[in-house]
C-alpha positions as CSV (number, residue, x, y, z in Angstrom):
1,M,-20.1,20.6,-129.6
2,T,-21.9,17.3,-129.6
3,A,-23.1,16.4,-133.1
4,I,-25.2,13.4,-132.2
5,E,-26.8,12.6,-128.9
6,V,-28.8,9.4,-128.5
7,Q,-30.5,8.4,-125.2
8,S,-32.4,5.1,-124.6
9,L,-33.3,4.7,-128.3
10,T,-35.5,1.8,-129.0
11,K,-37.1,0.8,-132.3
12,R,-39.1,-2.4,-132.7
13,Y,-40.4,-4.2,-135.8
14,G,-43.3,-6.1,-134.2
15,R,-41.7,-7.8,-131.2
16,F,-38.2,-7.6,-132.6
17,P,-36.0,-4.7,-131.2
18,A,-33.8,-3.5,-134.0
19,L,-32.5,-0.9,-131.6
20,N,-32.6,-1.8,-127.9
21,N,-32.2,1.0,-125.4
22,L,-29.3,2.4,-127.4
23,T,-27.3,5.3,-125.8
24,F,-24.2,7.1,-127.1
25,S,-22.9,10.6,-128.1
26,L,-20.6,11.7,-130.9
27,G,-18.7,15.0,-131.1
28,Q,-17.9,17.0,-134.2
29,G,-14.7,16.9,-136.2
30,Q,-14.3,13.1,-136.6
31,V,-14.9,10.1,-138.8
32,V,-16.7,7.3,-136.9
33,G,-17.1,3.7,-138.0
34,L,-20.4,2.2,-137.2
35,M,-19.5,-1.5,-137.1
36,G,-21.6,-4.6,-137.0
37,E,-22.9,-7.6,-138.8
38,N,-25.9,-7.4,-141.1
39,G,-29.1,-7.1,-139.0
40,C,-27.5,-5.5,-136.0
41,G,-29.4,-2.2,-136.3
42,K,-27.0,0.0,-138.2
43,T,-29.3,0.9,-141.0
44,T,-32.2,1.5,-138.7
45,L,-30.1,3.8,-136.6
46,L,-28.9,5.8,-139.6
47,K,-32.5,6.2,-140.8
48,V,-33.5,7.6,-137.4
49,L,-30.6,10.0,-137.4
50,A,-31.4,11.1,-141.0
51,G,-34.9,11.9,-140.0
52,V,-36.5,9.4,-142.4
53,M,-37.8,7.1,-139.7
54,L,-39.7,9.1,-137.1
55,Q,-41.5,6.4,-135.1
56,Y,-39.3,5.3,-132.2
57,D,-38.9,5.5,-128.4
58,G,-36.1,7.5,-126.7
59,E,-34.4,10.8,-127.4
60,V,-32.3,11.7,-130.4
61,S,-30.6,15.1,-131.1
62,I,-28.7,16.2,-134.2
63,L,-26.7,19.4,-133.4
64,G,-29.4,20.3,-130.9
65,H,-32.3,19.4,-133.1
66,R,-34.7,16.5,-132.9
67,P,-34.7,14.6,-136.3
68,G,-36.9,16.5,-138.7
69,P,-36.8,19.4,-141.1
70,E,-34.3,21.4,-139.2
71,S,-31.9,18.5,-138.7
72,K,-32.3,17.4,-142.4
73,A,-30.8,20.7,-143.5
74,L,-27.6,19.8,-141.6
75,V,-27.4,16.1,-142.5
76,S,-26.3,14.5,-145.8
77,F,-27.6,10.9,-145.9
78,L,-26.4,8.2,-148.3
79,P,-28.7,5.1,-148.0
80,D,-27.5,1.6,-148.7
81,Q,-29.8,1.3,-151.7
82,S,-29.3,3.2,-155.0
83,F,-31.5,6.3,-155.0
84,L,-30.8,7.5,-158.5
85,A,-33.0,6.8,-161.6
86,D,-31.4,4.6,-164.2
87,G,-32.4,6.8,-167.1
88,D,-30.7,9.9,-165.7
89,R,-27.3,11.2,-166.5
90,I,-24.9,12.3,-163.7
91,R,-25.4,16.0,-164.8
92,R,-29.2,15.7,-164.2
93,C,-28.6,14.1,-160.8
94,A,-26.4,17.1,-159.8
95,D,-29.1,19.5,-161.0
96,M,-31.7,17.8,-158.9
97,Y,-29.4,17.9,-155.8
98,A,-28.7,21.6,-156.4
99,D,-32.5,22.3,-156.6
100,F,-33.3,20.3,-153.5
101,F,-30.3,21.2,-151.2
102,G,-29.3,24.8,-150.8
103,D,-25.9,23.7,-149.5
104,F,-25.0,21.7,-152.6
105,N,-21.5,22.8,-153.6
106,R,-20.8,22.5,-157.4
107,E,-17.1,23.1,-157.0
108,K,-16.8,20.1,-154.7
109,F,-19.0,18.0,-157.0
110,D,-16.9,18.8,-160.1
111,D,-13.7,18.0,-158.2
112,L,-15.0,14.7,-157.0
113,L,-16.2,13.8,-160.5
114,K,-12.6,14.4,-161.8
115,F,-11.2,12.5,-158.8
116,F,-13.5,9.5,-159.7
117,R,-12.8,9.9,-163.5
118,L,-16.5,10.3,-164.2
119,E,-18.1,12.5,-166.8
120,P,-21.3,14.5,-166.3
121,A,-22.8,13.1,-169.5
122,M,-22.5,9.5,-168.3
123,K,-25.9,7.7,-168.0
124,L,-26.4,5.8,-164.8
125,S,-27.7,2.7,-166.5
126,Q,-24.3,2.4,-168.3
127,L,-22.3,2.6,-165.1
128,S,-20.8,-0.4,-163.2
129,K,-21.8,-0.9,-159.6
130,G,-18.5,0.7,-158.5
131,M,-18.9,3.7,-160.8
132,R,-22.5,4.2,-159.7
133,E,-21.4,4.1,-156.0
134,K,-18.8,6.8,-156.8
135,A,-21.5,9.0,-158.4
136,Q,-23.7,8.7,-155.3
137,I,-20.7,9.4,-153.0
138,A,-19.9,12.5,-155.1
139,L,-23.4,13.8,-154.6
140,A,-23.7,13.1,-150.9
141,M,-20.2,14.5,-150.1
142,S,-20.7,17.7,-152.1
143,R,-23.1,19.2,-149.7
144,D,-21.8,21.6,-147.2
145,A,-23.5,19.6,-144.5
146,R,-22.4,19.3,-140.8
147,V,-23.1,15.6,-140.4
148,F,-22.7,12.9,-143.1
149,L,-24.4,9.5,-142.7
150,L,-23.1,6.8,-145.1
151,D,-24.7,3.4,-145.1
152,E,-22.4,0.7,-146.4
153,P,-20.8,3.0,-149.0
154,I,-18.2,0.4,-150.1
155,S,-20.2,-2.8,-149.9
156,G,-20.2,-4.8,-153.1
157,V,-17.4,-2.9,-154.8
158,D,-13.8,-4.2,-155.4
159,P,-10.9,-3.4,-153.1
160,A,-9.4,-0.8,-155.4
161,A,-12.7,1.1,-155.7
162,R,-13.2,1.0,-151.9
163,D,-9.9,2.8,-151.4
164,V,-10.8,5.5,-153.9
165,I,-14.2,6.0,-152.4
166,L,-12.9,6.3,-148.9
167,R,-10.3,8.9,-150.0
168,A,-13.1,10.8,-151.6
169,V,-15.1,10.8,-148.4
170,V,-12.4,12.7,-146.5
171,R,-11.3,14.8,-149.4
172,H,-13.3,18.0,-148.7
173,L,-14.2,17.5,-145.0
174,E,-14.5,20.6,-142.8
175,P,-12.7,20.4,-139.4
176,D,-16.0,20.4,-137.5
177,S,-17.8,17.8,-139.7
178,L,-18.9,14.4,-138.4
179,V,-18.9,11.4,-140.7
180,L,-20.6,8.2,-139.5
181,I,-19.9,5.3,-141.8
182,S,-21.8,2.1,-141.4
183,T,-19.8,-1.0,-142.5
184,H,-18.9,-4.6,-141.9
185,L,-15.7,-4.2,-144.0
186,I,-13.7,-2.9,-141.0
187,S,-10.1,-3.4,-142.3
188,D,-10.9,-1.3,-145.4
189,V,-12.4,1.6,-143.4
190,E,-10.0,1.6,-140.4
191,P,-7.3,3.9,-142.0
192,I,-9.6,6.9,-142.1
193,L,-11.4,6.3,-138.7
194,D,-11.0,8.4,-135.6
195,R,-13.5,6.5,-133.5
196,V,-15.6,3.3,-133.6
197,L,-19.0,2.3,-132.4
198,M,-19.4,-1.5,-132.4
199,M,-23.0,-2.8,-132.4
200,R,-24.8,-6.1,-132.0
201,Y,-28.5,-6.9,-131.4
202,G,-29.3,-3.2,-131.4
203,Q,-26.9,-2.3,-128.6
204,V,-23.4,-0.9,-128.3
205,L,-20.8,-3.6,-127.6
206,L,-17.7,-1.3,-127.6
207,E,-17.1,2.4,-128.3
208,G,-13.9,4.5,-128.3
209,G,-11.2,6.3,-130.1
210,V,-9.2,4.1,-132.6
211,D,-5.8,5.1,-131.3
212,D,-6.8,4.5,-127.7
213,L,-8.3,1.1,-128.4
214,R,-5.3,0.0,-130.4
215,E,-3.0,1.0,-127.6
216,Q,-5.2,-0.6,-124.9
217,H,-5.8,-3.9,-126.7
218,G,-2.8,-4.1,-129.1
219,K,-5.0,-5.1,-131.9
220,S,-6.4,-3.7,-135.2
221,M,-10.1,-2.7,-135.1
222,D,-10.9,-5.7,-137.3
223,Q,-9.2,-8.0,-134.8
224,L,-10.8,-6.3,-131.8
225,F,-14.2,-6.4,-133.5
226,R,-13.9,-10.2,-133.9
227,E,-12.8,-10.6,-130.3
228,V,-15.7,-8.5,-129.0
229,Y,-18.2,-10.5,-131.0
230,R,-16.8,-13.7,-129.5
231,W,-17.2,-12.2,-126.0
232,S,-20.8,-11.3,-126.8
233,E,-21.7,-14.9,-127.7
234,N,-20.6,-16.2,-124.3
C-alpha cells in the first residue's frame, strides 16, 4: 500500500516557492532518506505531511487520508527544534505523550531509554544536546504509528551519538512502517536506508532505491548526491 502520495505540491512564502510542483509517492515498509541542503524544502514538506501546515496547493495523501486529524493519528512527527520543556523530567514527558497519543507504547519507550542509557528521573535542562535528542527520539519512536517523519534527528550531535540514534530508529520498526528521515548528513544515514529522495529548490532531483542507485552509478549515496547537485547547477 502507498503510505505517502504527493501530487503537484506547491507551498510559497510570499513569492518564494519552498515546494515547487513536487510529486512523488512512497510505499510502506521502508526507511527513506529525504536529502538536500538547508533551505531546499525538506522541513516544509515534513510539516505538510505531518498535518501541521495546512495551507498549500496540490494533493497530499497519508495512508489514504488528507493531512489532518485522521492522518495525525497514524503519523509520528519529530520536528527539527526541541519540543520539550526544560523544566520537565523524562518521566513527565512520557506521561504527556501517553495522555496525548493512544498508541504510545511504554514497553518500547522503556527499552529505548535503556538502549540510550537514560534514566526517567533525568531533567531535560541537565541533558547534553545529544542526550536530549535521544530522549526525543525515544518518545517519537515509541508510538505504534504507521509513518514516522524525522526532521534532522542527528544534526548537531557527535558521530558516535548519530550511530546510536540511527540504530534506535530501526530498533522496533514494524514491517509495514515507513520512516522518512530528513538529513544533509548522508554518509551517516546511508547504512539504514532503503530509498532516497534528493531535493533542491523545492523539487525532486533524483529518487530511487539505494541498492539500485549504487548498482547503476557505482557510487555511495553521498557521492551520488554531490554529483547530482553539480548537475543541477549547470
